[in-house]
Structures are given as structure tokens and as C-alpha cells.
C-alpha positions as CSV (number, residue, x, y, z in Angstrom):
1,M,23.2,2.4,-5.0
2,K,21.4,2.8,-1.7
3,P,17.8,4.1,-1.9
4,S,18.6,7.4,-0.2
5,K,21.5,8.1,-2.6
6,L,19.3,7.2,-5.6
7,L,16.6,9.6,-4.5
8,I,19.1,12.4,-3.9
9,T,20.6,11.8,-7.3
10,L,17.3,11.9,-9.1
11,L,16.3,15.1,-7.3
12,A,19.6,16.8,-8.3
13,L,19.2,15.7,-11.9
14,G,15.6,16.8,-12.0
15,V,16.3,20.3,-10.6
16,F,19.2,20.8,-13.0
17,A,17.2,19.7,-16.0
18,S,14.3,21.8,-15.0
19,L,16.4,24.9,-14.7
20,A,18.4,24.3,-17.8
21,F,15.7,23.1,-20.2
22,G,12.3,23.5,-18.6
23,Q,9.5,24.6,-21.0
24,R,6.6,23.6,-18.9
25,R,5.4,24.8,-15.5
26,N,6.3,22.5,-12.6
27,Q,3.2,21.3,-10.7
28,I,2.0,20.0,-7.3
29,E,-0.5,17.1,-7.1
30,F,-2.6,15.6,-4.3
31,Y,-4.4,12.2,-4.7
32,G,-6.8,10.1,-2.7
33,G,-8.3,6.7,-3.5
34,A,-8.2,2.9,-2.9
35,A,-5.5,0.3,-2.7
36,F,-6.3,-3.3,-3.8
37,P,-4.2,-6.1,-2.3
38,L,-2.7,-8.6,-4.8
39,S,0.0,-10.7,-3.2
40,P,1.1,-12.7,-1.3
41,E,-2.1,-14.9,-1.1
42,T,-2.5,-14.3,2.7
43,F,-2.4,-10.6,2.1
44,K,-4.9,-10.8,-0.8
45,D,-7.3,-13.3,0.9
46,Y,-7.6,-11.7,4.3
47,T,-7.1,-8.0,3.7
48,K,-9.8,-5.5,2.8
49,V,-9.4,-2.8,0.2
50,G,-7.3,-0.1,1.8
51,L,-7.1,3.6,1.6
52,S,-4.4,5.4,-0.4
53,G,-3.2,9.0,-0.3
54,N,-0.4,10.7,-2.2
55,A,1.3,14.0,-2.6
56,Q,3.6,14.6,-5.6
57,Y,5.8,17.3,-7.0
58,V,6.7,17.2,-10.8
59,L,9.6,18.9,-12.5
60,F,9.6,19.1,-16.3
61,P,13.0,18.9,-18.0
62,S,11.1,18.8,-21.3
63,P,7.4,19.2,-22.2
64,R,7.0,15.4,-22.7
65,L,8.9,14.2,-19.6
66,G,8.2,14.8,-15.9
67,I,10.5,13.9,-13.0
68,T,8.3,13.1,-9.9
69,F,9.0,13.2,-6.2
70,N,6.3,11.6,-4.1
71,V,5.1,10.9,-0.6
72,G,2.4,8.2,-0.3
73,Y,0.4,6.5,2.5
74,E,-1.6,3.3,2.5
75,A,-3.7,1.8,5.3
76,F,-4.9,-1.8,5.3
77,S,-6.8,-3.9,7.7
78,T,-7.9,-7.6,7.7
79,D,-11.4,-9.0,7.2
80,D,-11.8,-9.9,10.8
81,E,-14.2,-12.8,10.4
82,K,-12.1,-14.5,7.6
83,F,-8.8,-13.9,9.4
84,T,-10.2,-15.2,12.7
85,D,-11.5,-18.3,11.0
86,A,-8.2,-18.9,9.4
87,L,-6.3,-18.7,12.7
88,S,-8.8,-21.0,14.4
89,T,-8.5,-23.5,11.5
90,E,-4.7,-23.4,11.7
91,F,-4.8,-24.3,15.5
92,T,-7.8,-26.6,15.8
93,G,-8.9,-27.7,12.3
94,Q,-12.2,-25.9,12.7
95,T,-13.3,-22.3,12.0
96,A,-14.0,-20.0,14.9
97,S,-17.6,-19.8,13.8
98,Y,-17.8,-23.6,14.2
99,W,-16.8,-23.3,17.9
100,V,-19.3,-20.5,18.4
101,G,-22.0,-22.8,17.0
102,Q,-21.0,-25.5,19.5
103,G,-22.3,-23.3,22.3
104,F,-19.0,-22.3,23.9
105,G,-20.3,-18.7,24.2
106,I,-17.3,-17.0,22.8
107,S,-16.9,-14.1,20.4
108,P,-13.4,-14.6,18.8
109,S,-11.8,-11.7,17.0
110,A,-8.4,-11.1,15.4
111,T,-7.1,-8.4,13.1
112,V,-3.9,-7.0,11.5
113,K,-3.7,-3.4,10.6
114,S,-0.8,-2.4,8.3
115,N,0.3,1.2,7.6
116,L,2.7,2.0,4.8
117,L,4.6,5.2,4.2
118,R,6.3,5.6,0.8
119,V,8.9,8.2,-0.2
120,G,10.2,8.0,-3.7
121,A,11.0,9.5,-7.1
122,G,10.3,8.5,-10.7
123,V,9.8,9.5,-14.3
124,R,6.5,10.4,-16.1
125,P,6.7,10.3,-19.9
126,Y,3.7,11.9,-21.7
127,L,2.0,10.1,-24.6
128,T,0.3,13.2,-25.9
129,D,1.4,16.6,-27.3
130,P,1.9,19.3,-24.7
131,E,-0.7,21.4,-26.4
132,A,-3.4,18.8,-26.0
133,N,-6.1,19.6,-23.5
134,T,-6.2,16.0,-22.2
135,Q,-2.8,14.5,-21.3
136,F,-2.1,10.8,-21.1
137,F,1.1,9.6,-19.3
138,L,3.0,6.6,-18.0
139,L,4.7,6.5,-14.6
140,G,7.6,4.6,-13.1
141,Q,8.8,5.0,-9.5
142,V,11.4,3.8,-7.0
143,N,10.2,4.0,-3.4
144,F,11.5,3.6,0.1
145,N,8.7,2.0,2.2
146,L,8.3,2.2,5.9
147,I,5.9,-0.6,7.1
148,K,4.2,-0.9,10.4
149,N,1.9,-3.9,11.4
150,D,-0.3,-3.9,14.4
151,F,-1.8,-7.3,15.6
152,S,-4.7,-7.7,18.1
153,A,-6.8,-10.6,19.0
154,K,-8.9,-12.2,21.8
155,E,-10.1,-15.7,22.5
156,I,-8.8,-17.6,19.5
157,P,-9.4,-21.4,19.9
158,Y,-6.1,-23.4,19.9
159,Q,-6.9,-26.8,21.4
160,Y,-10.0,-28.9,22.0
161,D,-10.1,-31.5,24.8
162,A,-12.7,-34.0,23.5
163,I,-12.6,-36.1,26.6
164,N,-13.5,-33.2,29.0
165,E,-15.3,-31.2,26.3
166,Q,-13.1,-28.2,27.0
167,L,-11.9,-25.6,24.5
168,F,-8.7,-23.7,25.3
169,F,-7.9,-20.3,23.9
170,L,-5.1,-18.0,23.0
171,T,-5.5,-14.4,24.0
172,F,-2.3,-13.2,22.2
173,N,-1.4,-10.7,24.9
174,D,2.1,-12.0,24.8
175,E,2.0,-14.9,22.3
176,D,4.3,-15.9,19.5
177,Y,1.9,-14.9,16.7
178,E,1.8,-11.3,17.8
179,K,5.6,-11.3,17.9
180,D,5.8,-12.8,14.4
181,V,3.5,-10.1,13.0
182,E,5.6,-7.4,14.6
183,E,8.8,-8.9,13.2
184,N,7.3,-8.3,9.7
185,D,7.6,-4.6,10.3
186,D,10.2,-3.5,7.8
187,N,11.8,-0.7,5.8
188,V,12.1,-1.9,2.2
189,V,12.7,-0.8,-1.3
190,G,9.9,-1.0,-3.8
191,I,9.0,-0.1,-7.4
192,G,5.8,1.2,-9.0
193,A,4.5,1.3,-12.6
194,G,1.3,2.7,-13.9
195,A,-0.5,5.2,-16.1
196,G,-2.9,8.1,-15.9
197,V,-4.7,10.9,-17.5
198,E,-4.8,14.7,-16.7
199,I,-7.9,16.6,-17.6
200,P,-8.4,20.4,-17.5
201,A,-10.8,21.5,-14.8
202,G,-10.3,25.3,-14.5
203,S,-7.9,28.1,-15.0
204,S,-5.7,27.2,-12.0
205,F,-6.0,23.4,-11.6
206,N,-6.5,20.1,-13.5
207,I,-8.0,16.8,-12.5
208,V,-5.8,13.7,-12.7
209,L,-6.7,10.0,-12.5
210,Q,-3.9,7.5,-11.9
211,G,-3.4,3.8,-11.5
212,L,-0.2,2.5,-10.0
213,F,1.0,-1.1,-9.5
214,N,3.3,-1.4,-6.5
215,I,5.8,-4.1,-5.6
216,L,7.5,-4.1,-2.2
217,F,10.5,-6.4,-1.8
218,T,9.6,-7.7,1.7
219,A,11.7,-10.3,3.3
220,D,9.9,-13.6,2.8
221,E,7.9,-12.8,-0.3
222,S,7.2,-9.7,-2.4
223,T,4.1,-7.8,-1.5
224,S,2.1,-6.1,-4.2
225,F,-1.0,-3.9,-4.5
226,V,-2.7,-1.6,-7.0
227,G,-3.5,2.0,-6.0
228,V,-6.3,3.7,-8.0
229,T,-6.5,7.4,-7.1
230,A,-8.0,10.7,-8.3
231,G,-6.6,14.1,-7.5
232,V,-6.0,17.7,-8.3
233,V,-3.0,19.4,-10.0
234,F,-1.9,22.9,-9.2
């Protein structure tokens, strides 16, 4: 089944179940936190901890089961120094910092910024009684992910002429690497699994803490990260 059809089916089932059997108030949730890169290795090694934000609506067909509909956003960027050194090593066998130390008077820089928009649906079974003040739950999701990568760089060494002691550079204004990064833009299906806790914080809202392991089925190799977020429930 296509992702769009799956989401529509889950929504229809959730609305029907909520109207027919609902014994618990539906709720709206907003989260914010951090996203930790896990795989592939290049993503994990050269990417800094990202930002994560989520909005979620939960229907309750029963007091112990929620049907979730979510919109999420993650923003990642590379560790510029590590990524620049990696590119320089790929082209010349030496890090960019090595060439700077040789007195070439350059300040190389390269970065990739990745933005991810997630739209999905899932199930949230509760592990505690509905009457308990503190609620523990599990969470499973299916998401449709829209990925956008932006690459920028200047003065990356790519060849050293030892005879003339000259170092040549790539500016990446119209080079293949920029094209390769842009070609990794994709719209892919992914899944998420995690757990959380909901804690009373007042008469009209609760506090929720959630951890979610995400896998995106990107073309060459699956991409994964963990989102750790905190939010409010209305």
C-alpha cells in the first residue's frame, strides 16, 4: 500500500474507533528537543546533534490505546572542520588543516545542511492503567519523509603539484560533489519506534517526555537517528 493510502486508512480507522468506542479525551501535543545521528557512518561521523520539533494529535479508540497523527521536523548540519578535513583527505591524502599549516594562506570550509519534514501516523499502547497519574506508553509510527540537502563549500584542496609547489582548489560553485549531494534529496518512507512518559502538570495540560528511534529507507543506505523530545499535552 502506498504511504498516502496507508495514512488515510489509519486516519479513517482512528476517527471511526474514537467515535464508536472512545472513553478518553483526544489530545493535542507539541514537542521540542534534539536529534542524534546514528547511521550511516558518514552521517554519524560528520553531523552535529540536530534540532527536532513535533506536533501530534492523538485519538483514543480505547483508554489503553492511542492512534497518533504527527508532523515532525529535523534540522541537521555537519561539523564543518571534520567534514572539510574529510573532503581534503579524499582528494589530496592530507587534511585541510595540514595545508593551512603549510602556509598556503587558505581558510577552507565545507558544510551540508539537511532538513527533514515528516508526516505520519501510528499507534500508542499504554502500559499503565488509565487512572494512574503518570502514564507510560510505547509508540510505533509510519512516516513519509521529505528530505532537502544543501551543500556549500569554498577552497577545498584537490591536487598538490609538488614540483611547482602549487595547491589547486575546488570551489564547488558548479562541481560534481554539489550535484551528488543535491541528488540525495529524496521523499522516502520511514518507520519510528519508541517510548515515553506523560506526567500531570496542571488542570489543563500534562508534560510528556519521549524518545523515538527513526529509520528512513533512503536509496543507497538506510538513515537513522534518535529524537529525544519534551513537550506539553492539551
